[in-house]
DRENTOR-454213 format. One record per residue: residue number from 0; residue in one letter; chain; x, y, z of N, C-alpha, C in turn. Coordinates in steps of 0.05 Angstrom, whole numbers, plus 5000, padded with zeros to 4 digits. Example, Ala and Ser with C-alpha at 12.3 -4.5 7.8 and 13.67 -1.06 7.14 Angstrom:
BEGIN
- 0	a	A	5264	4886	5156	5246	4910	5156	5264	4934	5156
- 1	s	A	5257	4955	5142	5273	4979	5143	5258	5001	5157
***
This chain:
BEGIN
- 0	x	A	8053	2140	5940	8027	2145	5928	8006	2151	5949
- 1	x	A	7988	2169	5943	7966	2175	5962	7947	2151	5964
- 2	x	A	7936	2146	5988	7918	2124	5991	7891	2131	5979
- 3	x	A	7876	2111	5970	7850	2114	5959	7830	2114	5982
- 4	x	A	7815	2136	5986	7795	2137	6007	7768	2129	5996
- 5	x	A	7757	2108	6007	7731	2098	5997	7710	2100	6019
- 6	x	A	7689	2113	6014	7667	2115	6034	7651	2089	6034
- 7	x	A	7643	2080	6058	7629	2055	6061	7603	2054	6045
- 8	x	A	7591	2078	6041	7566	2079	6026	7569	2071	5997
- 9	x	A	7594	2070	5987	7599	2062	5959	7590	2033	5956
- 10	x	A	7592	2017	5977	7588	1988	5975	7561	1978	5986
- 11	x	A	7546	1995	5997	7521	1986	6009	7499	2007	6005
- 12	x	A	7475	1997	6006	7452	2015	6005	7453	2035	6027
- 13	x	A	7449	2061	6021	7449	2081	6041	7422	2082	6055
- 14	x	A	7422	2072	6080	7397	2071	6095	7403	2071	6125
- 15	x	A	7386	2082	6140	7388	2081	6169	7372	2056	6179
- 16	x	A	7386	2038	6192	7373	2013	6201	7365	2015	6230
- 17	x	A	7343	2003	6237	7333	2002	6264	7334	1973	6274
- 18	x	A	7348	1969	6296	7347	1944	6311	7332	1949	6337
- 19	x	A	7320	1928	6348	7307	1930	6374	7326	1917	6394
- 20	x	A	7330	1932	6416	7348	1922	6438	7330	1909	6459
- 21	x	A	7325	1883	6455	7306	1869	6472	7309	1839	6469
- 22	x	A	7300	1824	6489	7298	1795	6487	7268	1787	6490
- 23	x	A	7251	1806	6493	7222	1801	6497	7209	1794	6470
- 24	x	A	7199	1770	6467	7188	1761	6441	7164	1778	6433
- 25	x	A	7147	1786	6452	7124	1802	6445	7133	1830	6435
- 26	x	A	7153	1842	6448	7163	1868	6439	7175	1865	6411
- 27	x	A	7190	1844	6407	7203	1840	6381	7182	1837	6359
- 28	x	A	7162	1821	6364	7140	1817	6345	7126	1843	6339
- 29	x	A	7120	1859	6360	7106	1884	6356	7123	1904	6340
- 30	x	A	7149	1905	6345	7166	1922	6329	7168	1913	6300
- 31	x	A	7168	1887	6296	7169	1876	6269	7143	1884	6254
- 32	x	A	7121	1883	6268	7095	1889	6256	7094	1918	6246
- 33	x	A	7110	1936	6257	7111	1963	6248	7123	1966	6220
- 34	x	A	7138	1946	6212	7149	1946	6185	7175	1961	6182
- 35	x	A	7188	1968	6205	7212	1984	6203	7236	1970	6217
- 36	x	A	7232	1945	6225	7253	1931	6241	7272	1916	6223
- 37	x	A	7298	1920	6228	7319	1908	6211	7335	1887	6226
- 38	x	A	7333	1885	6253	7349	1866	6268	7344	1868	6297
- 39	x	A	7359	1853	6313	7355	1851	6342	7383	1850	6355
- 40	x	A	7385	1863	6378	7408	1859	6396	7399	1849	6423
- 41	x	A	7413	1830	6434	7407	1820	6460	7432	1818	6477
- 42	x	A	7429	1814	6502	7452	1809	6520	7442	1795	6545
- 43	x	A	7459	1785	6562	7450	1770	6586	7432	1786	6604
- 44	x	A	7436	1812	6606	7419	1828	6623	7390	1829	6612
- 45	x	A	7387	1832	6586	7361	1832	6574	7347	1805	6577
- 46	x	A	7362	1784	6574	7351	1757	6578	7341	1754	6607
- 47	x	A	7357	1763	6626	7350	1760	6655	7324	1774	6662
- 48	x	A	7318	1796	6647	7293	1811	6653	7268	1795	6647
- 49	x	A	7270	1776	6629	7245	1762	6620	7243	1734	6631
- 50	x	A	7263	1723	6644	7262	1695	6651	7252	1689	6679
- 51	x	A	7248	1710	6695	7239	1706	6722	7262	1698	6740
- 52	x	A	7266	1672	6743	7288	1662	6760	7311	1653	6741
- 53	x	A	7332	1669	6738	7354	1662	6720	7367	1636	6726
- 54	x	A	7366	1627	6752	7379	1602	6759	7366	1578	6746
- 55	x	A	7341	1582	6737	7326	1560	6724	7328	1562	6693
- 56	x	A	7342	1582	6683	7344	1587	6654	7371	1575	6645
- 57	x	A	7370	1553	6631	7394	1539	6623	7406	1551	6597
- 58	x	A	7430	1542	6591	7443	1551	6566	7427	1541	6542
- 59	x	A	7415	1518	6544	7398	1508	6522	7373	1525	6519
- 60	x	A	7362	1534	6542	7339	1552	6541	7347	1578	6526
- 61	x	A	7371	1588	6532	7381	1612	6519	7383	1608	6489
- 62	x	A	7394	1585	6480	7397	1579	6452	7369	1577	6439
- 63	x	A	7350	1564	6452	7323	1562	6442	7310	1589	6439
- 64	x	A	7316	1607	6458	7304	1634	6457	7316	1649	6433
- 65	x	A	7341	1647	6428	7353	1660	6405	7341	1650	6379
- 66	x	A	7337	1623	6378	7324	1611	6354	7297	1623	6349
- 67	x	A	7281	1627	6371	7254	1638	6368	7255	1667	6358
- 68	x	A	7275	1682	6367	7278	1709	6357	7284	1709	6327
- 69	x	A	7301	1690	6319	7308	1688	6290	7284	1681	6273
- 70	x	A	7265	1667	6285	7241	1660	6270	7223	1685	6266
- 71	x	A	7225	1705	6283	7208	1729	6282	7220	1749	6263
- 72	x	A	7247	1753	6264	7260	1775	6250	7279	1763	6229
- 73	x	A	7276	1771	6204	7294	1763	6183	7316	1785	6180
- 74	x	A	7335	1784	6199	7356	1803	6199	7376	1795	6221
- 75	x	A	7398	1811	6224	7418	1804	6244	7407	1802	6272
- 76	x	A	7415	1781	6286	7407	1778	6314	7432	1774	6331
- 77	x	A	7439	1794	6346	7464	1793	6362	7460	1777	6387
- 78	x	A	7476	1757	6391	7475	1740	6416	7502	1742	6429
- 79	x	A	7503	1750	6454	7528	1756	6468	7540	1732	6482
- 80	x	A	7566	1728	6478	7579	1707	6493	7580	1714	6523
- 81	x	A	7582	1694	6539	7582	1698	6568	7608	1690	6581
- 82	x	A	7629	1686	6565	7655	1678	6575	7675	1701	6572
- 83	x	A	7697	1700	6586	7717	1722	6585	7743	1713	6572
- 84	x	A	7748	1687	6570	7773	1677	6558	7768	1672	6528
- 85	x	A	7789	1677	6513	7786	1675	6484	7777	1648	6474
- 86	x	A	7789	1627	6483	7781	1600	6474	7753	1594	6481
- 87	x	A	7745	1602	6505	7717	1597	6513	7698	1613	6497
- 88	x	A	7705	1638	6490	7688	1655	6473	7685	1642	6446
- 89	x	A	7706	1631	6435	7706	1618	6409	7687	1594	6409
- 90	x	A	7690	1577	6429	7673	1553	6431	7643	1561	6433
- 91	x	A	7637	1580	6451	7610	1588	6455	7599	1603	6430
- 92	x	A	7616	1620	6419	7607	1635	6395	7601	1618	6371
- 93	x	A	7618	1598	6366	7613	1579	6344	7588	1563	6349
- 94	x	A	7582	1557	6374	7558	1542	6381	7533	1560	6375
- 95	x	A	7535	1585	6384	7513	1604	6379	7509	1609	6349
- 96	x	A	7531	1612	6334	7528	1618	6306	7515	1595	6291
- 97	x	A	7516	1571	6302	7504	1548	6289	7474	1547	6292
- 98	x	A	7463	1564	6309	7434	1564	6314	7419	1573	6288
- 99	x	A	7430	1594	6275	7416	1606	6252	7436	1623	6237
- 100	x	A	7432	1625	6211	7450	1641	6195	7450	1671	6202
- 101	x	A	7428	1680	6215	7426	1708	6222	7439	1716	6248
- 102	x	A	7449	1696	6263	7461	1702	6289	7488	1716	6285
- 103	x	A	7491	1738	6300	7516	1753	6301	7528	1750	6329
- 104	x	A	7553	1744	6332	7565	1739	6358	7575	1765	6370
- 105	x	A	7564	1773	6393	7573	1796	6408	7596	1789	6426
- 106	x	A	7618	1804	6423	7641	1800	6440	7648	1827	6453
- 107	x	A	7656	1826	6479	7664	1851	6492	7690	1861	6480
- 108	x	A	7694	1888	6480	7718	1899	6470	7740	1897	6491
- 109	x	A	7752	1874	6492	7774	1868	6510	7796	1856	6493
- 110	x	A	7820	1851	6505	7841	1838	6490	7832	1810	6481
- 111	x	A	7819	1795	6499	7810	1769	6491	7787	1770	6471
- 112	x	A	7770	1791	6474	7748	1795	6455	7758	1801	6427
- 113	x	A	7779	1817	6425	7791	1823	6399	7802	1798	6386
- 114	x	A	7815	1781	6402	7826	1756	6390	7803	1739	6380
- 115	x	A	7781	1738	6395	7758	1721	6386	7746	1733	6361
- 116	x	A	7744	1760	6360	7733	1773	6336	7749	1766	6311
- 117	x	A	7775	1767	6314	7793	1760	6292	7788	1732	6282
- 118	x	A	7786	1713	6302	7781	1685	6295	7754	1683	6280
- 119	x	A	7733	1695	6291	7707	1692	6278	7707	1705	6250
- 120	x	A	7721	1727	6247	7723	1740	6221	7736	1722	6201
- 121	x	A	7757	1708	6209	7770	1690	6191	7753	1666	6184
- 122	x	A	7734	1659	6201	7716	1636	6196	7690	1645	6182
- 123	x	A	7688	1670	6176	7664	1680	6162	7640	1683	6181
- 124	x	A	7644	1685	6207	7623	1689	6227	7621	1718	6234
- 125	x	A	7598	1730	6231	7595	1759	6236	7597	1764	6266
- 126	x	A	7608	1788	6273	7612	1795	6301	7602	1824	6306
- 127	x	A	7596	1828	6332	7588	1855	6341	7606	1861	6365
- 128	x	A	7624	1880	6362	7642	1888	6385	7626	1906	6403
- 129	x	A	7621	1897	6427	7603	1912	6445	7618	1924	6469
- 130	x	A	7604	1941	6483	7616	1956	6506	7640	1973	6497
- 131	x	A	7635	1988	6475	7655	2006	6464	7650	2034	6474
- 132	x	A	7672	2046	6484	7669	2073	6496	7691	2092	6487
- 133	x	A	7707	2085	6467	7727	2103	6457	7732	2098	6427
- 134	x	A	7742	2119	6412	7748	2115	6384	7770	2095	6380
- 135	x	A	7789	2093	6399	7811	2074	6396	7800	2045	6397
- 136	x	A	7781	2040	6415	7769	2014	6416	7755	2007	6390
- 137	x	A	7740	2027	6379	7726	2023	6354	7745	2017	6331
- 138	x	A	7768	2031	6330	7787	2027	6309	7799	1999	6311
- 139	x	A	7805	1990	6335	7815	1963	6339	7795	1942	6330
- 140	x	A	7769	1947	6336	7748	1928	6328	7747	1925	6298
- 141	x	A	7749	1948	6284	7748	1947	6255	7772	1932	6243
- 142	x	A	7796	1938	6255	7820	1925	6245	7819	1895	6250
- 143	x	A	7806	1886	6272	7803	1858	6278	7783	1844	6260
- 144	x	A	7767	1860	6245	7748	1848	6227	7719	1847	6237
- 145	x	A	7712	1863	6258	7685	1863	6268	7665	1871	6247
- 146	x	A	7643	1858	6246	7621	1866	6227	7607	1891	6237
- 147	x	A	7604	1893	6263	7590	1916	6275	7606	1925	6300
- 148	x	A	7603	1950	6307	7614	1960	6332	7592	1976	6346
- 149	x	A	7591	1972	6372	7569	1984	6388	7579	2003	6409
- 150	x	A	7581	2029	6402	7587	2049	6422	7562	2054	6440
- 151	x	A	7566	2054	6467	7545	2056	6486	7542	2085	6494
- 152	x	A	7526	2100	6480	7525	2129	6483	7511	2137	6509
- 153	x	A	7489	2123	6516	7475	2130	6540	7492	2128	6565
- 154	x	A	7508	2108	6566	7525	2104	6590	7546	2125	6592
- 155	x	A	7556	2135	6569	7574	2158	6569	7560	2183	6578
- 156	x	A	7536	2187	6569	7520	2211	6578	7516	2210	6608
- 157	x	A	7513	2186	6619	7509	2183	6648	7532	2193	6664
- 158	x	A	7556	2193	6653	7579	2203	6668	7589	2230	6657
- 159	x	A	7569	2245	6645	7574	2272	6636	7594	2274	6613
- 160	x	A	7594	2253	6596	7610	2253	6572	7592	2252	6548
- 161	x	A	7599	2266	6527	7582	2268	6503	7584	2242	6487
- 162	x	A	7563	2225	6490	7563	2200	6475	7562	2204	6445
- 163	x	A	7547	2224	6436	7545	2227	6407	7571	2236	6394
- 164	x	A	7588	2250	6410	7614	2257	6399	7630	2233	6392
- 165	x	A	7627	2212	6408	7641	2186	6402	7631	2175	6376
- 166	x	A	7605	2175	6372	7594	2165	6346	7605	2180	6323
- 167	x	A	7606	2207	6325	7617	2223	6303	7646	2216	6298
- 168	x	A	7662	2211	6319	7690	2204	6315	7693	2177	6301
- 169	x	A	7676	2157	6309	7678	2131	6297	7670	2132	6267
- 170	x	A	7648	2145	6261	7639	2147	6233	7660	2160	6216
- 171	x	A	7672	2181	6226	7693	2195	6211	7717	2177	6207
- 172	x	A	7726	2164	6227	7750	2146	6225	7744	2124	6204
- 173	x	A	7721	2111	6206	7714	2089	6188	7712	2100	6159
- 174	x	A	7701	2123	6155	7699	2134	6128	7726	2142	6118
- 175	x	A	7744	2151	6135	7771	2159	6127	7786	2136	6114
- 176	x	A	7782	2112	6124	7797	2090	6115	7781	2068	6101
- 177	x	A	7756	2073	6097	7739	2053	6082	7733	2028	6098
- 178	x	A	7734	2029	6125	7727	2005	6140	7697	1999	6135
- 179	x	A	7692	1973	6132	7664	1964	6127	7649	1958	6152
- 180	x	A	7661	1960	6175	7647	1955	6201	7625	1975	6204
- 181	x	A	7601	1965	6210	7578	1982	6213	7575	1992	6242
- 182	x	A	7567	2017	6245	7565	2029	6272	7536	2026	6282
- 183	x	A	7534	2012	6304	7508	2009	6318	7508	2027	6342
- 184	x	A	7492	2048	6342	7490	2065	6365	7473	2051	6386
- 185	x	A	7485	2045	6409	7473	2029	6430	7469	2046	6455
- 186	x	A	7455	2034	6474	7448	2048	6499	7433	2074	6493
- 187	x	A	7414	2072	6475	7397	2095	6467	7377	2100	6489
- 188	x	A	7375	2125	6498	7358	2132	6522	7334	2148	6514
- 189	x	A	7334	2161	6491	7311	2178	6484	7311	2183	6454
- 190	x	A	7289	2193	6443	7287	2196	6414	7308	2214	6401
- 191	x	A	7317	2234	6416	7337	2252	6405	7363	2237	6398
- 192	x	A	7369	2216	6413	7393	2200	6407	7390	2188	6379
- 193	x	A	7366	2180	6372	7361	2168	6345	7365	2189	6323
- 194	x	A	7354	2213	6328	7357	2235	6308	7387	2242	6305
- 195	x	A	7401	2245	6327	7429	2251	6326	7445	2230	6311
- 196	x	A	7438	2205	6316	7452	2182	6303	7448	2184	6272
- 197	x	A	7424	2190	6264	7419	2192	6235	7433	2216	6223
- 198	x	A	7434	2239	6237	7447	2263	6228	7477	2258	6224
- 199	x	A	7489	2241	6241	7517	2236	6240	7525	2214	6221
- 200	x	A	7505	2201	6210	7510	2180	6190	7516	2153	6201
- 201	x	A	7507	2147	6226	7510	2121	6238	7494	2101	6221
- 202	x	A	7504	2077	6219	7490	2057	6203	7464	2047	6216
- 203	x	A	7465	2044	6243	7443	2030	6257	7440	2043	6284
- 204	x	A	7415	2044	6293	7409	2050	6321	7395	2026	6333
- 205	x	A	7404	2016	6356	7389	1994	6369	7374	2006	6392
- 206	x	A	7348	2002	6392	7330	2019	6408	7312	2001	6425
- 207	x	A	7308	2008	6451	7288	1994	6467	7260	1998	6455
- 208	x	A	7242	1979	6460	7215	1981	6449	7201	2006	6457
- 209	x	A	7204	2014	6483	7190	2038	6492	7198	2062	6476
- 210	x	A	7223	2064	6468	7232	2088	6453	7223	2086	6423
- 211	x	A	7222	2061	6413	7211	2058	6386	7182	2069	6385
- 212	x	A	7166	2064	6406	7139	2075	6407	7140	2105	6409
- 213	x	A	7159	2116	6424	7161	2145	6426	7167	2159	6400
- 214	x	A	7182	2145	6382	7188	2156	6356	7163	2162	6340
- 215	x	A	7142	2146	6344	7117	2149	6329	7101	2173	6339
- 216	x	A	7103	2178	6365	7085	2197	6378	7094	2226	6376
- 217	x	A	7075	2244	6372	7080	2273	6374	7053	2286	6382
- 218	x	A	7054	2305	6401	7029	2317	6411	7014	2331	6389
- 219	x	A	7028	2343	6369	7014	2357	6348	6999	2337	6329
- 220	x	A	7011	2314	6326	6997	2293	6311	6971	2285	6325
- 221	x	A	6972	2282	6351	6948	2275	6366	6927	2297	6365
- 222	x	A	6936	2322	6367	6917	2344	6365	6904	2346	6337
- 223	x	A	6921	2343	6317	6911	2344	6290	6891	2322	6284
- 224	x	A	6898	2298	6293	6880	2275	6289	6854	2279	6303
- 225	x	A	6855	2290	6327	6830	2295	6343	6812	2315	6327
- 226	x	A	6824	2336	6316	6809	2355	6300	6797	2343	6275
- 227	x	A	6813	2327	6261	6803	2314	6237	6779	2296	6243
- 228	x	A	6781	2281	6265	6760	2262	6272	6734	2277	6280
- 229	x	A	6738	2300	6294	6715	2316	6302	6701	2327	6277
- 230	x	A	6717	2337	6258	6705	2348	6233	6692	2325	6217
- 231	x	A	6705	2302	6216	6693	2279	6201	6667	2270	6213
- 232	x	A	6665	2271	6240	6640	2263	6253	6617	2282	6246
- 233	x	A	6623	2308	6244	6603	2327	6237	6593	2322	6208
- 234	x	A	6611	2317	6190	6604	2313	6162	6586	2288	6158
- 235	x	A	6589	2268	6175	6574	2244	6172	6545	2247	6181
- 236	x	A	6539	2268	6196	6512	2271	6207	6493	2283	6186
***
């Protein structure tokens, strides 16, 4: 018998979601205030940028910081494990998941990471397979039960590889087989990455705050507004 092909959009609202890729509470609050923020992604590198001296930033501080992010944003908050062995990932991931119902556990796409993703999936804990650079990795993540997969397109572009081609491959593969894993386009470097992600049907783009601001701006908008204000000032006299 032929298999039944089911598009993921059959089961969920068709919408492009925006996450902010940041650990900065002020940036997260500002993005939320725009009214377009659906979630947050973080990682140890983003945390290190805001803590000053990382040697003084304890694991409890990290957990407290994730909790504060969850207070700001009512949506998925990806918190990355810092271990490489499966059992250690599981212990740390379950601890992080207990912080808040919105916490999603980020696991690297490795053999041990896949094992941890399968465990979390069986326990009903959402996961984000991160550091994905090939369609094979994305397919494995979906089969292991990952809630999200994060292809890092900017890093592929950095080595003269077409990052958006990877997104297109992943979206096509997932739609071919009805995988419910959502595609988070990560390592976004400029606004065109966001446009391309939407055109290809990616579920989510996770975007640095600086690029979220760039999405708003256009020189013709500024010129038009300047003209409108000049004409309005004349009419008031």
